[in-house]
Kinemage of the C-alpha trace (Angstrom):
@kinemage 1
@onewidth
@group {chain A} dominant
@subgroup {mainchain}
@vectorlist {calphas} color= white
{ca met a 1} P -27.804 9.903 5.107
{ca lys a 2} L -27.000 6.224 3.976
{ca val a 3} L -23.544 5.882 1.785
{ca leu a 4} L -22.040 3.778 -0.295
{ca val a 5} L -17.988 4.036 0.355
{ca val a 6} L -15.977 2.698 -2.410
{ca ser a 7} L -12.113 2.821 -2.015
{ca leu a 8} L -9.681 2.419 -5.117
{ca gly a 9} L -5.980 2.022 -5.281
{ca cys a 10} L -3.021 1.974 -2.577
{ca asp a 11} L -3.088 1.268 1.142
{ca lys a 12} L -2.034 4.614 1.229
{ca asn a 13} L -5.396 5.802 -0.150
{ca leu a 14} L -7.353 3.330 1.918
{ca val a 15} L -6.003 5.230 5.381
{ca asp a 16} L -7.779 8.302 3.863
{ca thr a 17} L -10.952 6.349 2.865
{ca glu a 18} L -11.021 5.148 6.793
{ca phe a 19} L -10.628 8.853 8.031
{ca met a 20} L -13.192 9.780 5.519
{ca ile a 21} L -15.610 7.086 6.664
{ca gly a 22} L -14.965 8.360 10.610
{ca ala a 23} L -15.643 11.608 9.885
{ca leu a 24} L -19.149 10.780 8.175
{ca gln a 25} L -20.085 8.371 11.024
{ca ser a 26} L -19.445 11.383 13.332
{ca cys a 27} L -21.718 13.205 11.724
{ca gly a 28} L -24.866 10.833 12.221
{ca his a 29} L -24.324 9.194 8.484
{ca thr a 30} L -24.567 5.329 8.244
{ca phe a 31} L -23.236 2.877 5.930
{ca thr a 32} L -24.485 0.218 3.264
{ca asn a 33} L -22.318 -2.160 0.872
{ca glu a 34} L -25.655 -1.942 -1.603
{ca glu a 35} L -25.517 0.567 -4.551
{ca asp a 36} L -29.210 0.593 -4.958
{ca glu a 37} L -29.613 1.316 -1.175
{ca ala a 38} L -27.279 4.059 -1.356
{ca asp a 39} L -28.583 7.700 -0.751
{ca ala a 40} L -25.005 9.006 -1.264
{ca ile a 41} L -21.770 7.399 -2.891
{ca val a 42} L -18.215 8.390 -2.099
{ca ile a 43} L -15.419 6.927 -4.446
{ca asn a 44} L -11.532 7.320 -3.411
{ca ser a 45} L -10.206 7.004 -7.188
{ca cys a 46} L -6.644 6.611 -7.908
{ca cys a 47} L -5.032 7.102 -11.002
{ca phe a 48} L -1.140 6.258 -10.159
{ca ile a 49} L -1.169 3.893 -13.615
{ca asn a 50} L -3.253 3.896 -16.650
{ca asp a 51} L -5.153 0.149 -15.268
{ca ala a 52} L -6.035 2.373 -12.006
{ca lys a 53} L -7.133 5.420 -14.275
{ca glu a 54} L -9.392 3.562 -16.183
{ca glu a 55} L -10.981 1.432 -13.268
{ca ser a 56} L -11.269 4.459 -11.344
{ca ile a 57} L -13.301 6.467 -14.223
{ca asn a 58} L -15.615 3.566 -15.005
{ca thr a 59} L -16.197 3.208 -11.129
{ca ile a 60} L -17.525 6.846 -11.810
{ca leu a 61} L -19.709 6.419 -14.711
{ca glu a 62} L -20.942 3.098 -12.910
{ca met a 63} L -22.000 4.580 -10.146
{ca ala a 64} L -23.594 7.653 -12.151
{ca glu a 65} L -26.159 5.513 -13.593
{ca tyr a 66} L -27.209 5.414 -9.841
{ca lys a 67} L -27.741 8.784 -9.984
{ca lys a 68} L -29.910 9.087 -13.237
{ca leu a 69} L -31.843 6.106 -11.589
{ca gly a 70} L -33.021 8.670 -8.667
{ca ser a 71} L -31.845 6.187 -6.068
{ca cys a 72} L -28.371 8.217 -5.317
{ca lys a 73} L -29.088 11.476 -4.032
{ca ala a 74} L -25.108 12.660 -4.283
{ca leu a 75} L -22.196 11.659 -5.403
{ca ile a 76} L -19.023 12.665 -4.661
{ca val a 77} L -15.881 11.744 -5.955
{ca thr a 78} L -12.161 12.293 -3.718
{ca gly a 79} L -8.860 11.141 -3.997
{ca cys a 80} L -5.743 11.087 -6.854
{ca leu a 81} L -8.211 10.983 -10.067
{ca ala a 82} L -10.146 14.248 -8.490
{ca glu a 83} L -7.158 16.088 -7.736
{ca arg a 84} L -5.470 15.094 -11.142
{ca tyr a 85} L -8.539 15.795 -13.250
{ca arg a 86} L -10.722 18.195 -11.045
{ca gly a 87} L -12.346 20.391 -14.093
{ca glu a 88} L -12.765 17.315 -16.656
{ca ile a 89} L -14.955 15.717 -13.647
{ca ile a 90} L -16.921 18.194 -13.157
{ca thr a 91} L -17.599 19.372 -16.624
{ca glu a 92} L -17.917 15.574 -18.292
{ca ile a 93} L -19.359 14.034 -15.782
{ca pro a 94} L -22.773 16.160 -15.131
{ca glu a 95} L -24.024 13.660 -12.137
{ca val a 96} L -20.402 14.260 -10.079
{ca asp a 97} L -22.052 16.492 -6.888
{ca ala a 98} L -18.433 17.177 -5.793
{ca val a 99} L -14.774 16.707 -5.974
{ca leu a 100} L -11.949 16.909 -3.196
{ca gly a 101} L -8.414 16.697 -4.049
{ca thr a 102} L -5.807 14.657 -1.944
{ca asn a 103} L -5.174 17.372 0.327
{ca ser a 104} L -8.914 18.047 1.066
{ca tyr a 105} L -10.384 14.964 2.121
{ca glu a 106} L -11.023 15.773 5.772
{ca lys a 107} L -13.754 18.425 4.414
{ca ile a 108} L -15.964 15.368 3.233
{ca ala a 109} L -18.916 15.623 5.474
{ca asp a 110} L -19.359 19.277 4.716
{ca ala a 111} L -18.961 18.113 0.716
{ca leu a 112} L -22.268 15.729 1.706
{ca met a 113} L -23.915 18.756 3.395
{ca gln a 114} L -23.425 21.384 0.707
{ca val a 115} L -24.864 18.806 -2.052
{ca gln a 116} L -27.928 17.674 0.617
{ca lys a 117} L -28.642 21.751 -0.173
{ca gly a 118} L -28.946 21.466 -3.807
{ca glu a 119} L -25.164 23.006 -4.395
{ca arg a 120} L -22.239 21.614 -6.194
{ca tyr a 121} L -18.857 21.607 -4.182
{ca met a 122} L -15.519 21.709 -5.121
{ca arg a 123} L -12.095 21.703 -2.485
{ca tyr a 124} L -8.660 21.793 -3.414
{ca asn a 125} L -6.338 22.567 -0.625
{ca pro a 126} L -2.512 23.272 -1.707
{ca leu a 127} L -0.706 20.210 -1.362
{ca glu a 128} L 1.382 21.333 1.402
{ca gly a 129} L 0.721 20.436 5.548
{ca leu a 130} L -1.709 17.594 6.185
{ca pro a 131} L -5.596 17.492 6.787
{ca ala a 132} L -6.970 17.972 10.300
{ca his a 133} L -8.458 14.752 10.786
{ca lys a 134} L -11.610 15.106 12.899
{ca gly a 135} L -13.348 12.124 14.452
{ca lys a 136} L -12.451 8.579 14.602
{ca arg a 137} L -11.054 6.285 11.489
{ca ser a 138} L -12.955 3.851 10.747
{ca leu a 139} L -11.226 0.594 9.707
{ca thr a 140} L -12.101 -1.226 7.330
{ca thr a 141} L -9.268 -4.110 7.371
{ca gly a 142} L -11.393 -6.651 9.832
{ca gly a 143} L -9.665 -4.730 12.788
{ca his a 144} L -6.800 -7.381 13.609
{ca tyr a 145} L -4.027 -5.080 11.274
{ca ala a 146} L -3.778 -1.279 10.164
{ca his a 147} L -1.956 0.922 8.115
{ca leu a 148} L -0.674 3.809 10.050
{ca lys a 149} L 0.627 6.371 7.340
{ca ile a 150} L 3.530 8.164 8.629
{ca ala a 151} L 3.822 10.853 5.860
{ca glu a 152} L 2.357 12.116 2.703
{ca gly a 153} L 3.823 13.200 -1.044
{ca cys a 154} L 7.010 12.591 -2.522
{ca asn a 155} L 10.439 14.910 -3.375
{ca lys a 156} L 12.020 11.900 -5.622
{ca arg a 157} L 10.585 12.603 -9.061
{ca cys a 158} L 11.151 9.772 -10.656
{ca ser a 159} L 10.710 10.054 -14.632
{ca tyr a 160} L 7.665 7.761 -14.568
{ca cys a 161} L 5.650 8.849 -11.765
{ca ile a 162} L 2.997 11.180 -11.215
{ca ile a 163} L 2.935 11.182 -7.459
{ca pro a 164} L 4.519 14.171 -6.582
{ca gln a 165} L 2.340 15.950 -8.971
{ca ile a 166} L -0.995 14.708 -7.291
{ca arg a 167} L -0.202 13.928 -3.416
{ca gly a 168} L 2.434 17.199 -3.647
{ca pro a 169} L 6.261 17.271 -1.678
{ca tyr a 170} L 6.973 15.444 1.061
{ca arg a 171} L 5.521 15.553 4.624
{ca ser a 172} L 5.886 13.817 7.757
{ca val a 173} L 3.049 13.162 10.072
{ca pro a 174} L 4.539 14.382 13.603
{ca met a 175} L 5.364 11.734 15.963
{ca glu a 176} L 2.701 12.685 18.627
{ca asp a 177} L 0.338 12.259 16.256
{ca leu a 178} L 1.590 9.066 15.146
{ca leu a 179} L 1.348 7.668 18.537
{ca ala a 180} L -1.765 8.483 19.342
{ca gln a 181} L -3.114 6.818 16.470
{ca ala a 182} L -1.421 3.641 17.072
{ca arg a 183} L -2.678 3.892 20.920
{ca asp a 184} L -6.491 4.585 19.165
{ca leu a 185} L -5.780 1.362 16.494
{ca ala a 186} L -4.288 -0.650 19.356
{ca ala a 187} L -7.736 -0.101 21.846
{ca gln a 188} L -9.712 -0.859 18.619
{ca gly a 189} L -7.953 -4.319 18.990
{ca val a 190} L -5.202 -3.968 16.122
{ca lys a 191} L -2.694 -6.366 16.349
{ca glu a 192} L -0.535 -5.091 13.401
{ca leu a 193} L 0.598 -1.594 12.586
{ca ile a 194} L 1.738 -1.572 8.978
{ca leu a 195} L 3.574 1.462 8.400
{ca val a 196} L 3.219 3.176 4.683
{ca ala a 197} L 4.016 6.327 2.760
{ca gln a 198} L 5.436 7.065 -0.613
{ca glu a 199} L 8.549 6.446 1.168
{ca thr a 200} L 8.907 5.559 4.765
{ca thr a 201} L 12.769 5.994 5.301
{ca leu a 202} L 12.882 9.324 4.855
{ca tyr a 203} L 10.475 9.912 7.911
{ca gly a 204} L 11.307 13.129 9.827
{ca val a 205} L 13.623 14.379 7.535
{ca asp a 206} L 11.484 17.855 7.023
{ca leu a 207} L 9.930 17.925 10.503
{ca tyr a 208} L 13.187 16.646 12.958
{ca gly a 209} L 16.081 17.639 10.123
{ca lys a 210} L 16.853 14.027 10.231
{ca lys a 211} L 15.840 10.362 9.172
{ca ser a 212} L 13.947 9.462 12.324
{ca leu a 213} L 12.059 6.266 11.543
{ca his a 214} L 14.400 4.395 13.965
{ca thr a 215} L 12.807 6.612 16.686
{ca leu a 216} L 9.485 5.807 15.855
{ca leu a 217} L 10.083 2.473 15.825
{ca asp a 218} L 11.119 2.333 19.329
{ca lys a 219} L 8.327 4.374 20.239
{ca leu a 220} L 5.309 2.502 18.301
{ca asn a 221} L 7.059 -0.335 20.040
{ca glu a 222} L 6.164 0.203 23.575
{ca val a 223} L 2.073 0.940 22.552
{ca glu a 224} L 0.768 -1.461 24.541
{ca gly a 225} L -1.462 -4.229 22.475
{ca ile a 226} L 0.370 -3.675 19.394
{ca arg a 227} L 2.343 -7.281 18.487
{ca trp a 228} L 3.936 -6.653 15.108
{ca ile a 229} L 5.089 -3.717 13.353
{ca arg a 230} L 5.755 -3.932 9.394
{ca ile a 231} L 7.252 -1.394 7.375
{ca met a 232} L 6.551 -0.893 3.514
{ca tyr a 233} L 8.367 1.441 0.838
{ca cys a 234} L 11.686 1.690 2.153
{ca tyr a 235} L 13.940 3.315 -1.095
{ca pro a 236} L 16.561 1.279 -0.930
{ca glu a 237} L 19.105 4.426 -0.860
{ca glu a 238} L 17.925 5.336 2.102
{ca ile a 239} L 18.276 2.613 4.245
{ca tyr a 240} L 20.792 3.733 7.326
{ca glu a 241} L 22.415 2.251 10.241
{ca gly a 242} L 20.386 3.485 12.831
{ca leu a 243} L 17.292 1.944 10.913
{ca ile a 244} L 18.530 -1.638 10.594
{ca ala a 245} L 19.732 -1.297 14.276
{ca ser a 246} L 15.942 -0.635 15.586
{ca ile a 247} L 14.799 -3.341 13.277
{ca lys a 248} L 17.069 -5.773 15.369
{ca arg a 249} L 16.643 -4.365 19.265
{ca asn a 250} L 12.908 -3.742 18.687
{ca glu a 251} L 11.092 -7.345 19.282
{ca lys a 252} L 7.240 -6.012 17.423
{ca val a 253} L 9.020 -4.879 14.384
{ca cys a 254} L 9.350 -7.789 11.977
{ca his a 255} L 12.250 -8.682 9.861
{ca tyr a 256} L 10.804 -7.705 6.955
{ca leu a 257} L 11.272 -4.908 4.588
{ca asp a 258} L 9.706 -4.202 1.178
{ca met a 259} L 12.355 -2.415 -0.699
{ca pro a 260} L 11.599 -1.422 -4.290
{ca ile a 261} L 14.171 -1.449 -6.747
{ca gln a 262} L 12.397 -1.444 -10.113
{ca his a 263} L 15.167 -2.138 -12.043
{ca ile a 264} L 18.683 -3.424 -11.840
{ca asn a 265} L 20.982 -2.388 -15.280
{ca asp a 266} L 22.361 1.401 -14.353
{ca ala a 267} L 21.386 3.167 -17.667
{ca ile a 268} L 17.280 2.273 -16.848
{ca leu a 269} L 17.910 3.491 -13.332
{ca lys a 270} L 19.708 6.175 -14.861
{ca lys a 271} L 16.672 7.080 -17.093
{ca met a 272} L 13.906 6.120 -14.396
{ca gly a 273} L 15.203 8.998 -12.087
{ca arg a 274} L 16.581 6.288 -9.220
{ca arg a 275} L 19.546 7.302 -7.316
{ca thr a 276} L 20.941 4.191 -6.637
{ca thr a 277} L 22.978 1.677 -9.061
{ca lys a 278} L 23.495 -1.841 -9.672
{ca ser a 279} L 26.458 -2.026 -7.278
{ca glu a 280} L 24.816 -0.298 -4.577
{ca leu a 281} L 21.805 -2.431 -4.560
{ca thr a 282} L 24.144 -5.374 -4.316
{ca lys a 283} L 25.509 -4.328 -1.256
{ca ala a 284} L 22.338 -2.914 0.247
{ca ile a 285} L 20.710 -6.449 -0.030
{ca ala a 286} L 24.121 -8.271 1.208
{ca his a 287} L 24.478 -5.938 3.830
{ca leu a 288} L 20.808 -6.547 4.860
{ca lys a 289} L 21.118 -10.298 5.167
{ca lys a 290} L 24.064 -10.281 6.838
{ca glu a 291} L 22.768 -7.764 9.720
{ca ile a 292} L 19.315 -9.250 10.140
{ca pro a 293} L 20.047 -13.246 8.800
{ca asp a 294} L 16.041 -14.172 8.790
{ca ile a 295} L 14.823 -11.046 6.796
{ca thr a 296} L 12.320 -11.308 4.671
{ca leu a 297} L 12.591 -8.736 1.700
{ca arg a 298} L 9.988 -7.620 -0.795
{ca thr a 299} L 10.463 -5.451 -3.800
{ca thr a 300} L 8.950 -4.251 -7.300
{ca ile a 301} L 9.798 -4.426 -10.666
{ca ile a 302} L 8.554 -2.236 -13.734
{ca ala a 303} L 9.046 -4.005 -17.027
{ca gly a 304} L 9.580 -2.270 -20.365
{ca phe a 305} L 10.513 0.731 -19.235
{ca pro a 306} L 11.460 2.855 -22.690
{ca gly a 307} L 15.106 1.866 -23.985
{ca glu a 308} L 14.761 -1.452 -22.201
{ca thr a 309} L 16.313 -3.814 -24.532
{ca gln a 310} L 16.179 -7.983 -24.249
{ca glu a 311} L 20.183 -7.807 -23.013
{ca met a 312} L 18.858 -5.565 -19.978
{ca his a 313} L 16.161 -7.728 -19.529
{ca glu a 314} L 18.055 -10.856 -19.418
{ca glu a 315} L 20.707 -9.011 -16.988
{ca leu a 316} L 17.591 -8.158 -14.232
{ca met a 317} L 16.516 -12.168 -14.793
{ca tyr a 318} L 20.449 -13.122 -13.580
{ca phe a 319} L 20.575 -10.687 -10.998
{ca leu a 320} L 16.881 -11.403 -9.572
{ca asn a 321} L 17.908 -15.466 -9.758
{ca glu a 322} L 20.881 -14.489 -7.373
{ca ala a 323} L 19.342 -11.900 -5.051
{ca glu a 324} L 16.539 -14.309 -4.526
{ca phe a 325} L 13.885 -11.715 -3.246
{ca asp a 326} L 11.904 -13.731 -0.888
{ca arg a 327} L 8.408 -11.830 -2.262
{ca leu a 328} L 7.899 -9.776 -5.490
{ca gly a 329} L 6.021 -7.895 -7.797
{ca ala a 330} L 6.432 -7.110 -11.944
{ca phe a 331} L 4.058 -4.649 -13.513
{ca pro a 332} L 4.585 -3.473 -17.260
{ca tyr a 333} L 5.705 0.164 -17.617
{ca ser a 334} L 2.819 2.533 -17.580
{ca pro a 335} L 3.288 6.155 -20.123
{ca glu a 336} L 1.553 8.343 -17.882
{ca glu a 337} L 0.679 11.589 -19.321
{ca gly a 338} L 2.469 14.578 -17.717
{ca thr a 339} L 5.593 12.408 -16.454
{ca leu a 340} L 9.153 12.709 -18.305
{ca ala a 341} L 9.175 9.355 -19.421
{ca ala a 342} L 6.030 9.229 -21.406
{ca gly a 343} L 7.816 11.330 -23.761
{ca phe a 344} L 10.931 9.472 -24.154
{ca pro a 345} L 12.059 7.470 -27.214
{ca gly a 346} L 11.870 3.800 -27.304
{ca gln a 347} L 8.616 3.156 -25.917
{ca ile a 348} L 8.196 -0.884 -25.729
{ca glu a 349} L 5.433 -2.392 -27.385
{ca glu a 350} L 2.460 -4.048 -24.811
{ca gly a 351} L 3.234 -7.546 -25.794
{ca gln a 352} L 7.141 -7.517 -24.921
{ca lys a 353} L 6.082 -5.580 -21.559
{ca glu a 354} L 3.839 -8.244 -20.300
{ca ser a 355} L 6.154 -11.229 -21.685
{ca trp a 356} L 8.997 -9.749 -19.662
{ca arg a 357} L 6.604 -9.416 -16.513
{ca asp a 358} L 5.711 -12.944 -17.016
{ca glu a 359} L 8.976 -14.417 -16.709
{ca val a 360} L 9.930 -12.057 -14.028
{ca met a 361} L 6.928 -13.713 -11.935
{ca glu a 362} L 7.884 -17.253 -13.400
{ca leu a 363} L 11.090 -16.802 -11.962
{ca glu a 364} L 10.105 -15.650 -8.844
{ca glu a 365} L 7.162 -18.293 -8.285
{ca glu a 366} L 10.300 -20.752 -8.333
{ca ile a 367} L 12.327 -18.684 -6.412
{ca ile a 368} L 9.651 -18.576 -3.598
{ca phe a 369} L 8.439 -22.059 -3.842
{ca asp a 370} L 12.187 -23.119 -2.875
{ca lys a 371} L 12.269 -20.697 0.066
{ca asn a 372} L 9.061 -21.988 1.311
{ca glu a 373} L 10.210 -25.750 1.205
{ca glu a 374} L 13.297 -24.758 3.034
{ca leu a 375} L 10.496 -23.871 5.869
{ca glu a 376} L 9.290 -27.396 6.332
{ca gly a 377} L 9.643 -28.440 9.671
{ca arg a 378} L 10.362 -24.853 11.366
{ca glu a 379} L 8.338 -23.354 13.965
{ca leu a 380} L 6.719 -20.001 13.315
{ca thr a 381} L 4.222 -17.566 14.975
{ca val a 382} L 1.294 -16.842 12.713
{ca met a 383} L -1.604 -14.478 12.910
{ca ile a 384} L -4.860 -15.993 12.484
{ca glu a 385} L -6.640 -14.362 8.886
{ca gly a 386} L -9.742 -16.242 9.300
{ca arg a 387} L -11.625 -19.520 9.533
{ca val a 388} L -11.498 -21.590 5.769
{ca asp a 389} L -15.642 -21.831 4.308
{ca gly a 390} L -16.779 -25.378 5.213
{ca glu a 391} L -13.323 -26.775 6.592
{ca asn a 392} L -11.907 -27.542 9.837
{ca ala a 393} L -9.040 -25.222 8.731
{ca tyr a 394} L -7.974 -21.655 9.461
{ca val a 395} L -5.675 -19.580 7.054
{ca gly a 396} L -2.911 -17.009 8.733
{ca arg a 397} L 0.247 -15.067 8.105
{ca thr a 398} L 3.767 -15.474 8.997
{ca tyr a 399} L 5.850 -11.983 9.673
{ca arg a 400} L 6.948 -12.579 6.470
{ca asp a 401} L 3.646 -12.229 4.614
{ca ala a 402} L 2.065 -8.562 4.414
{ca pro a 403} L -1.870 -8.966 4.165
{ca glu a 404} L -2.991 -8.636 0.671
{ca ile a 405} L 0.138 -8.808 -1.098
{ca asp a 406} L 2.120 -11.618 0.109
{ca gly a 407} L 1.168 -15.504 0.319
{ca tyr a 408} L -0.640 -17.541 3.486
{ca ile a 409} L -0.311 -20.396 5.834
{ca phe a 410} L -3.262 -23.035 5.872
{ca leu a 411} L -3.525 -24.726 9.190
{ca asn a 412} L -5.494 -28.175 10.083
{ca thr a 413} L -6.757 -27.842 13.606
{ca asp a 414} L -9.325 -28.806 16.006
{ca glu a 415} L -8.638 -25.585 18.071
{ca thr a 416} L -11.573 -22.690 17.941
{ca leu a 417} L -9.202 -19.777 16.644
{ca met a 418} L -10.372 -16.150 16.322
{ca thr a 419} L -9.231 -13.692 13.399
{ca gly a 420} L -6.118 -11.953 15.069
{ca asp a 421} L -5.415 -14.732 17.642
{ca phe a 422} L -1.216 -15.709 17.405
{ca val a 423} L -0.822 -19.160 17.588
{ca gln a 424} L 3.020 -21.272 16.998
{ca val a 425} L 3.038 -23.484 14.152
{ca arg a 426} L 5.273 -26.115 12.809
{ca val a 427} L 5.424 -25.666 8.514
{ca thr a 428} L 4.580 -29.195 7.405
{ca gly a 429} L 4.176 -28.033 3.510
{ca ala a 430} L 4.362 -25.874 0.815
{ca tyr a 431} L 2.916 -24.703 -2.467
{ca glu a 432} L 4.217 -22.065 -4.937
{ca tyr a 433} L 2.921 -19.130 -2.426
{ca asp a 434} L 1.312 -20.574 0.313
{ca leu a 435} L 2.735 -22.623 3.062
{ca val a 436} L 0.918 -25.534 5.200
{ca gly a 437} L 1.178 -26.235 8.737
{ca glu a 438} L -0.100 -27.587 12.258
{ca val a 439} L -0.566 -25.868 15.354
{ca ile a 440} L 1.816 -26.744 18.334
{ca lys a 441} L -0.297 -27.297 21.279
């Protein structure tokens, strides 16, 4: 069949999507980006926050119209929304032929086969163990970088988060499997590995009895063809000396760390179920900057958590101004049904949450612009992302920038460059989030 695959949500969900595409490809199915050409449509859904849930539902309803028209013969929903609302999807959207839970996506080819026979299909493996990956993963990121999901699920149970209920407890992927994936990705031309999980810092505790991310980095650093290794989703209280030492000694590991703190006020952190304090966060940031002076630190902030006051917000703003994170994303708090925080008193009005979010981002824009100006004249290694349409210019990323979420550097050059190439660049200018540079010949 000719299949359209729609992947929604985070990069961890995207990895699942790529394995599903590979499984379908190995069974002889082909793919299209056009809805009206598709014999089958697969939607890998998200429901982390309300906006993501609405996007997933609207996408399912939109694709269901092609089922009504008769051009689509099979409509399959997978992922987080399918795990969380399994019964509602099947009963309320009759156009959906199959639903697969978050730990069952490896059954995508079986599901499509059953639907072709005229049968509806539901599969929800227990949220334990890991899906068995069959067939080659098919990359959707352009081929020069790829995400490597090193674990599934989470044990933290923050009061605002639904993930443990729809992804299950923390399960590390065996190291030998990850190394095999990394070698296969490198053979396909991947130059950058981006390590992702609900929490990367705890990698290995369930399999090896201790934190083992540093060991994984040591082994990934030896994979031929890989140039950059980037670490995302490190809980600050779980960052340990062995990990810091591994980042320092392995030349392929980018001096970049994504460390979500969510807030800084101790009362809010406690209500969130976070396992750290303002003092501990202050010390952790200072220690990282001391040990790795050129480290780029990224974080995320939740604005307007229940009970937050103007004074708490101002405390956060003062801290962020002092900490000067290199990269930051801020989001209004989203009350999710089934979470403790959704029932907390002191829920904040949407307008106030968005106003506080905007203030955080305006401050961060100023911080990033100042930091970018300080880079003028510095020489950096840049990975080329592509050519600017209609111009003799290219766009790329430095080690300081993760794809899709951080900034870019724009280069004017007469050289012919290819996506995935690495070049030495001198920074010549700065914007709010991006840089301008020239290739050093």
